[in-house]
C-alpha positions in Angstrom: 0.0 0.0 0.0 1.4 3.4 -1.0 1.5 6.3 1.4 1.7 9.8 0.2 3.4 12.0 2.8 1.8 15.3 3.6 3.6 18.5 4.2 2.1 20.4 7.1 1.8 23.7 5.3 -1.0 25.8 3.8 -2.5 24.6 0.5 -3.1 27.8 -1.5 -3.8 31.3 -0.5 -7.1 30.5 1.2 -5.5 28.1 3.7 -2.5 30.5 4.2 -4.9 33.2 5.2 -6.8 30.9 7.5 -3.5 30.1 9.3 -2.6 33.7 9.6 -6.0 34.6 10.9 -5.7 31.9 13.5 -2.3 33.4 14.6 -3.9 36.8 14.8 -6.5 35.4 17.3 -4.2 33.3 19.5 -0.5 34.1 19.2 -0.2 37.8 18.2 -2.2 39.0 21.2 0.4 37.5 23.6 3.4 39.1 21.9 4.7 42.6 22.3 3.4 45.1 19.7 6.8 45.3 18.0 7.1 41.6 17.5 3.5 41.1 16.5 3.9 43.9 13.9 7.1 42.3 12.7 5.3 38.9 12.2 2.5 40.6 10.3 5.2 41.7 7.8 6.4 38.2 7.1 5.4 37.0 3.6 2.1 35.1 4.1 3.4 31.9 2.3 6.3 31.8 4.7 4.3 32.5 7.8 1.9 29.8 6.9 4.7 27.3 7.1 6.0 28.4 10.5 6.2 25.8 13.2 7.9 27.8 15.9 8.7 31.4 17.0 11.8 31.6 19.1 12.8 34.5 21.3 16.2 34.6 23.1 17.6 37.6 25.0 20.2 39.4 22.9 19.7 37.0 20.0 17.9 37.3 16.7 14.2 36.4 16.6 13.9 33.0 14.7 11.0 31.7 12.7 11.0 27.9 12.8 10.2 26.1 9.5 10.2 22.4 10.5 13.8 21.2 10.3 15.2 24.7 9.6 14.7 28.3 10.6 15.1 31.8 9.4 16.0 35.2 11.0 13.7 38.1 10.4 14.4 41.8 9.9 12.4 44.4 11.9 10.1 44.6 8.9 9.5 40.9 8.9 11.6 40.0 5.9 13.7 36.8 6.0 17.5 37.5 6.2 20.6 35.4 6.4 22.6 38.3 8.0 22.6 38.6 11.7 23.2 42.3 11.7 20.0 42.9 9.8 17.9 40.7 12.1 15.6 41.9 14.8 17.4 41.3 18.2 15.2 40.3 21.1 15.6 42.1 24.4 14.8 41.0 28.0 11.7 43.2 28.0 10.3 41.3 25.0 10.2 38.1 27.0 8.9 39.8 30.2 6.1 41.5 28.2 5.2 38.2 26.5 4.9 36.5 29.9 2.8 39.3 31.2 0.5 39.1 28.3 0.2 35.3 28.5 -0.5 35.4 32.2 -2.5 38.6 32.2 -0.1 39.9 34.8 -0.9 37.0 37.1 2.2 34.7 36.7 1.5 33.1 40.1 -1.6 31.4 38.5 0.8 29.6 36.2 3.2 28.4 38.9 2.7 24.7 38.2 3.2 25.1 34.4 6.3 27.2 35.0 7.8 24.3 37.0 7.3 22.1 34.0 8.9 24.6 31.7 6.0 25.5 29.5 2.6 27.2 29.3 -0.1 26.3 26.8 -2.0 29.2 25.4 -5.3 29.4 23.4 -5.2 27.5 20.2 -3.1 24.7 21.8 0.2 26.5 21.2 2.9 25.5 23.7 5.2 28.2 25.0 8.4 26.6 26.2 10.6 28.5 28.6 14.3 28.3 29.7 16.2 30.5 32.1 17.2 30.5 35.8 15.8 27.5 37.7 15.2 27.4 41.5 15.8 23.9 42.9 15.1 22.7 46.4 16.0 19.1 47.6 16.6 18.1 44.0 13.2 19.2 42.9 12.5 22.2 40.5 10.5 24.7 42.5 10.3 27.6 40.1 11.6 29.1 36.9 12.5 32.7 37.0 14.4 35.2 34.8 13.2 33.5 31.6 15.8 34.2 28.9 14.6 31.9 26.1 11.1 31.3 24.8 9.9 28.8 22.1 6.3 29.2 20.9 5.5 25.9 19.2 2.6 26.5 16.8 -0.2 24.0 16.9 -1.8 23.3 13.6 -4.9 21.5 12.6 -4.3 19.6 9.3 -7.4 17.6 8.5 -6.6 14.6 6.4 -2.9 14.3 7.3 -3.7 10.9 8.9 -5.5 9.6 5.7 -2.6 7.4 4.5 -2.2 5.9 8.0 -5.8 4.9 8.8 -5.8 1.6 6.8 -3.0 0.4 9.0 -4.9 1.3 12.2 -8.3 -0.1 11.1 -8.5 -3.6 9.8 -10.7 -4.8 7.0 -13.0 -6.3 9.6 -13.2 -3.1 11.5 -10.8 -4.2 14.1 -8.8 -1.3 15.7 -5.1 -1.7 16.4 -3.4 -0.3 19.5 -0.7 2.0 18.1 2.4 3.7 19.4 3.6 6.7 17.4 7.4 7.1 17.8 8.8 10.5 16.8 11.6 12.9 17.6 10.5 16.3 18.7 9.2 18.6 16.0 8.2 15.9 13.6 4.5 16.4 13.6 3.3 13.6 15.9 0.8 15.8 17.8 -0.7 17.1 14.5 -1.0 13.5 13.2 -2.4 12.3 16.5 -5.1 15.0 16.4 -6.3 13.9 13.0 -6.2 10.2 14.0 -8.6 11.1 16.8 -10.9 13.0 14.5 -11.1 10.1 12.1 -11.6 7.5 14.8 -14.4 9.6 16.2 -16.0 10.7 12.9 -15.6 7.5 11.0 -13.8 6.8 7.7 -16.2 6.1 4.9 -13.6 4.7 2.6 -12.8 2.0 5.1 -16.5 1.4 5.9 -15.8 2.5 9.5 -18.5 4.4 11.3 -16.6 5.8 14.3 -16.2 4.9 17.9 -16.2 6.5 21.4 -12.8 8.1 22.1 -11.4 9.2 25.4 -8.5 11.8 25.3 -6.2 12.7 28.1 -4.7 16.0 27.0 -2.3 16.7 29.8 -0.6 19.6 28.1 -3.7 21.1 26.5 -2.1 20.8 23.1 -4.2 18.2 21.2 -7.8 19.5 21.8 -6.7 23.1 22.6 -9.5 23.4 25.1 -10.8 26.8 26.4 -12.8 26.4 29.6 -12.8 22.6 28.9 -14.3 22.9 25.4 -12.1 21.7 22.5 -11.3 24.4 19.9 -9.9 21.8 17.5 -12.2 19.5 15.5 -11.9 16.1 17.1 -15.2 14.8 15.8 -18.5 14.0 17.6 -17.5 11.1 19.8 -14.6 12.4 21.9 -14.5 13.0 25.7 -11.5 15.2 26.8 -9.8 15.4 30.2 -7.9 18.7 29.8 -4.8 19.4 31.8 -5.1 16.1 33.6 -2.1 13.9 34.4 -2.0 11.0 31.9 -2.2 8.1 34.3 -5.0 9.5 36.4 -6.9 10.6 33.4 -6.7 7.3 31.5 -8.1 5.5 34.5 -10.8 8.1 35.1 -12.0 7.8 31.5 -11.8 4.0 31.6 -14.1 3.9 34.6 -16.5 6.6 33.8 -16.9 7.2 30.1 -16.8 3.7 28.6 -14.4 4.5 25.8 -13.6 2.1 23.0 -10.3 3.9 22.3 -8.1 5.9 24.7 -5.6 8.4 23.4 -2.8 10.3 25.1 0.5 12.1 24.2 4.1 11.6 25.2 4.3 8.6 27.4 7.2 8.4 29.9 6.5 7.7 33.5 5.9 4.4 35.2 2.4 5.3 36.1 1.6 6.0 32.5 2.7 2.6 31.4 0.7 1.0 34.2 -2.4 2.8 33.2 -1.9 1.8 29.5 -1.7 -1.9 30.6 -4.9 -1.6 32.7 -6.7 -0.1 29.7 -5.5 -2.8 27.4 -6.4 -5.5 29.9 -10.0 -4.0 29.9 -10.2 -4.5 26.2 -9.8 -0.8 25.2 -7.7 0.1 22.2 -4.9 2.6 23.0 -3.2 5.1 20.7 -0.3 7.0 22.2 3.0 8.8 21.3 6.5 8.7 22.7 9.6 10.7 21.8 12.3 8.6 20.1 13.7 7.6 16.8 13.2 3.8 16.6 11.7 0.9 18.4 15.1 -0.4 19.6 15.9 2.9 21.4 12.4 3.0 23.1 12.7 -0.6 24.1 15.8 0.2 26.2 13.9 2.8 28.3 12.3 2.0 31.7 8.5 1.7 31.8 7.6 2.4 28.1 10.3 -0.1 27.1 8.4 -2.8 29.0 5.3 -2.1 27.0 7.2 -2.8 23.8 9.1 -5.9 25.1 5.8 -7.4 26.4 3.9 -6.7 23.1 1.2 -4.5 24.4 0.8 -2.6 21.2 -0.3 -3.9 17.8 1.3 -1.3 15.5 4.4 1.0 15.7 4.5 4.1 13.5 7.9 5.8 13.0 7.9 9.5 12.1 10.7 11.8 10.9 11.1 15.3 9.4 12.8 14.0 6.2 12.0 15.2 3.6 9.4 17.2 5.5 7.8 17.4 8.9 5.2 14.6 9.4 6.9 12.0 7.1 5.9 8.4 7.9 9.0 6.4 7.8 7.7 3.0 8.8 4.6 1.1 10.0 5.5 -2.1 11.8 3.3 -5.0 13.0 4.3 -5.6 16.6 3.3 -9.3 16.6 6.0 -10.5 14.2 8.0 -7.3 13.4 6.9 -7.2 9.8 7.3 -3.9 8.1 3.8 -3.0 6.7 5.1 0.2 5.1 8.5 1.7 4.6 9.1 5.1 3.0 10.6 4.8 -0.4 13.8 6.7 -1.3 11.9 8.8 -3.7 8.7 10.2 -2.2 6.0 12.2 -3.9 5.1 14.9 -1.5 1.9 16.8 -1.8 1.4 20.1 0.0 
């Protein structure tokens, strides 16, 4: 079966403008006026491809474009010359934090301990700077000197090529682990998998099932006051901002899901909750940071899930030749490669 890999960029001027209008509503309002005006000057086709906005004290502002990035002039034009680029100052970062928190940073104390804040639209603002540690535990992050605004994007249909590997001819659903390095589109892909599992896939004669989502970092559903702002379909129940392990068990016991979904497994309690859900006959779709199965299998907790064969499918993602590329789909039972990206890939954007 052939897979056509999708670029996560706008398709034509209409979609470009939709992307920019979304940024106007969610990202630009939490940026200082100078930086927001700068970004409005970026060529629309370039801004529509953006995956990150990076601010560092005394360093050029960078617009991330998947596997690469570009410096911007004060007028928003791309440049390869540092002396022409807009240089961020400490006040830029302080003002951004004030706008994000509405001058109430104490309300985000827990998020700051984790090093990120999720804003409207599901965009994650990562932070680095001076850390306060007590008894080996991070207590606070202060004097933020770096900021990475990772732009969430809804790309309907990006999971189309993958769905025949997750849904069998008889309608059986396969528990699946998406393995991906950072910034390779796993959350965008996961979001569309949820939407299709919830809405149904007519081409596969699949009518849709009840899906429970634990969105610990508020990135997948991008909830506002608990209501998803991303289209996840009609059969999804979301626990927003809830720890994965607790949320998986809560949904399992209260909402009778047929599929449970969560992002970025890692802790021992996450793996234990996954096992309990699978024991109960619920299909699980999850993600983990990594490059291949061998590397993940060496880790504690998540590695045990692989060694003991808890998942049915493994999907390996990369950013080559573009973000969101599906490298392999592997059947866990016998290790067969169901799909491998050919050397020459036709990419549609």
